[in-house]
N, C-alpha and C positions, 0 to 999 in steps of 0.2 A: 503494499501499500505505499502510495506517495505522499508525502506531508507538504504542504505549503509555506514556504515562508522556513524562519530560524528557530529555533527552541532558545526560550530564554536568557540558556547558561551560554549559548553560542555570542547570544547577544551582546551578553554583559563581556566574550572574552572578547570580540572585537572590540568593543570599546574601550575595553584595557588595550589594545595594542595601538588603536588609535591616538586612543591619551598620552601612551610613550611618544609615540612617533609626533604628535604633535609636539611637546617638550622637548624631545631631541632637537627639532627643525629649530624650536624657540630659543634654545640655547645657542645653538649654532648659529642663527642670526645676529643673536647680541653677541656673539664674540668676534662676527667679521666686523660687525658695526663699530667695537672696541677699538678693532686692528683700525678703521676707516679714521674713528677720532683721535689715535694716536699718532695717524700720520698726518692729519689735518693741522693739528694743535701743535705741530715742529713748524707751520711756517703762518699757523693763523692764531690771534687770542683765544682764548678761552672764552670771554666776553663775545666776539663774534660767532665762533664756533655754535655756543647755545643759539645765538640771534639768529641764525642762517637756518639753524637744524629746527629751532620752536615753528620758525616761518612755513618751513616744508610740512612739521606735523598737523599746523593746522588748517593746513590749506588739503590735508585727508581727515582730518576728524569730525571737524565742523559740517561738511555734505554728511558725515555719517551719521552723527546728530542730530541732522535735521531730517534726516529717514527715517531715524530711529524714534523720531518727534518726543527727545530728551527735551526735558526743560532748559530755556538759560534762565536762571534765577540764581537769586543766592541761595545756599542748602542752609538748611540747619545746624546750630555747632559753625559759625560761621570763625566762632576766634581759633577752636582746634582745626579746621581749614586752613585758617591764615597759617598757622603752623606747620603745619603736613607742607605747605605749599612752600613753606620756607626752608624745612629741614628737606626738601626735596631738591630744591633748587640749591643749598648748600654741598647736598650730597654729589651731585654730576659735579658740580663745579671743583671741589677737591678729586672726583676722579680722573677729569682731563687734566685738569694742573698735574697731579701725582705721574700718571702716563707720560708727562711731557719728558721727565726723570727718570725715570723707572721702569724697569722691563715691565711687562702687562702681566706677565703672573703673579710676580709681587705683587702689585695692585691686586689682584684675583682674590689670592690667599689671602689679603687683610679682607675684603669684602666677601669672600664664604663665607667668616665669622658671623657673620651679622644672624646666622639663627640663634646662634650659640648668648648674643649679648639680647637677643631678644624673650629667649628664655630665661635672662638674670633679669631681665631690666621690669618683664611681664610682673613679677613679686612687687614690685615697689609701686609701680605705677597703674598695672590694671587689677592689683589685689590678689594674686594668684598666688595659690601654696605650691611649693617647690617641697619636693621630697628628697631624702638621702641620697636615692640613684638619680636623679636628675642633680643637685647639688653636685657630686663626683664628676658625671659628665661634663656640664658648665664647666668646672675647675678644669675638669683636661684638657675642654678647649682653650681655657685661656692660657695656658700650659702651653699648646702647640701655637697661639699667637706669639708669644712670646718667643718659642724655637723661630720663627719665622722673621720675626722683629729681630730679634738680635740685639738687644738693648745695651750700648756700648759707646765711648765718644768715637767709636771711629766708623759705627754702624748705623747709628743711631741720626740719619739725617732728617732737614726739613720735608724731601720728598713722603718717606717712610711716614714722619709725621702727620703729615697733609692725607696717607692716604688710609691712616690709621683712624685721623678723626671722620673721613667721608665712609669711614664703614660702623663708624660709633651715629651719625645722623641715618645713614641708612637706616641700621636696626633702631632707630627711634621713629622714622618713617615707619617701616612696618607696624609699628604698634600703636600709631596715631589711626593707621589706614585699618587695621582690627577696631578701634573705637568706632570708626567711620563704617562701617561692612555693611549697612541700612543705604549706603548712599552709592548712586546709579556710576557702574562703570568710568562710564564715560565723561561725569562731571570729575570723577576724581582724576582722572589723566590728564582733563583740561585746565584743573586748578597746576598740574605739577607743568606744562606747557608752558600756560601765560607767566608762572613764576618766574621758568628760564627764560622766556621771550624779553620782561621787562628787566630782571640780570644783563640781559646780553642789553638791552638800547644803553643802559648806565655806563655800563666798561665795552662795550665795542667801539664805540669813536674814541676811546684815549689811544688805542692802538691798531687802527684800522688798515686791512692789508687790503687791496681791493681782487679779488681772485681771478681767475682766468675762467674758460667757461671748463674746464673740464673739475677745475679743485669748486666750483659752484657745484656743478652735479655730483660731487661728494658729499658736499654740505648738505643740502637739499633732501640725499641719497640716505645720508646719517635718520634725519627725523622720520622719514616711510620705514627704514628697516626697521626702527625701533617701535614704530607703532603696528609694526605687520608682526614682529615676534612680542611685545605685548599680545595681543590675539592670539597669538598660538599658545602660550602659558597658559591664557587666562581659558581657553576652551579644551585645554588641554585638562586642567583641574576640575572643570564642569562635565565632563565626559569620562571620567575614571576617577577613582578615589585618591583623594591628594596622600595620603600615605604611598600609594602605589607609584607615583608618576614624582611626586618630589626629589626622591635621591637622583633621580637623571639630572635634576638641578647641576650636581656635581661635578658633571661632564666637561663643564666651562671651565674647570682647571687644565683640564688634558686639552683644551682647543687652544689656550691660552698661553701654555708651553710650547705648542705643535706651531702653531702661526705665528708665535712672539720670536721662534729662530728662523720662520721661512721669511718672515718680512722684514725684520730686524737685527736678527743675529743675535738673540737674545737668548746666551746658556742661561737657566734657571740653577740658582746653587744650590747647595748638599740641605743647607738646613731650610730653607726655603721647602724643599719638595718636604722634609720630614716636617716640618711645622703643616704646610699644606693637607700632608695625610695625616694626623693628626686631627685637624680642624676635621675633615671630609671625614675621619670616624665617628667623633664627637656628634655632631651634625647628625650622620645615617641613627647613633644610640639613641640619639633623642627622637628622631622618628620613631623608630619603632620603639621607644616608651610611650610614646604621645598616640600611639596605634593601639598598644594594648591597656593604657587608659581608657580611652574611647571604647573597648571591646567591652570591658568591666562596667563602663557607667551604661551602655546598654543591656547588657546584663542585669544589671540591678532595676533598669526603668523596667524592664519585662517581668521580673520578681513582684516589684511596687506593682505593676498595673496588669494584671494578667488579663486574656482576653477571653469575653464572657464566649458560653458556646451560644450559638444560634438556636432561638427557640422552634 
């Protein structure tokens, strides 16, 4: 007997595979975007890069918002939105400033520690409880950052501190985003783009370099590729469990190492690799702990609210 359509289990597996594929594609596009950004900030100021990138992103985002009928209005909690926009602008400015002087993999190593910082900060800002296993994993993550940073008078450079500050701003950005989870995704992205645009309008005229056609295309492509990458990652998280697809974000460090070597001849130091491995390991363990906590929460909810038999 033939069966029409696919079984629910097959659909779930297909959704997971598509979600993993979209996450991998989004991370690869982010990596390529970072390569283009590092190449462009060698010639153009951070302010100019952010200005032209934001213009291109708006050209894509605004028609999408109009098509989806997303309201153009000041959202609730404007103060928190303003804080999020500020954090986003500081984070991206720090990133581009840092990659001007540091290998791409070094900067990405600091940024991959974002989930570690989020887990630590969430206890203070969101009032979330941290059990002993999480505290141990968070401590290991911080050790990984110290290994990669190698704080000493010889290695603790200003660009490294800027990259570290950017990763902290990034983690605070993620926390504010969690507090604004009811806000439409497009509204959140619009705020980030407008913040970078304003920063660019102020900073770009201070060191303006008129770009040629190729560089102008690259500057505009930064905004478009970034938008596409965000769409892939967001869609991945919607069609597949976050605990399944989130670990694939750590492939970013692999791309940073490979592309940094191909395009810039960057050779990653041994201790940076060790630190990156510790950070990624701690992040993966945190994901497993979150997954287990969510499973226990669902089981407890099922016990507390039993399903009544049908009459």
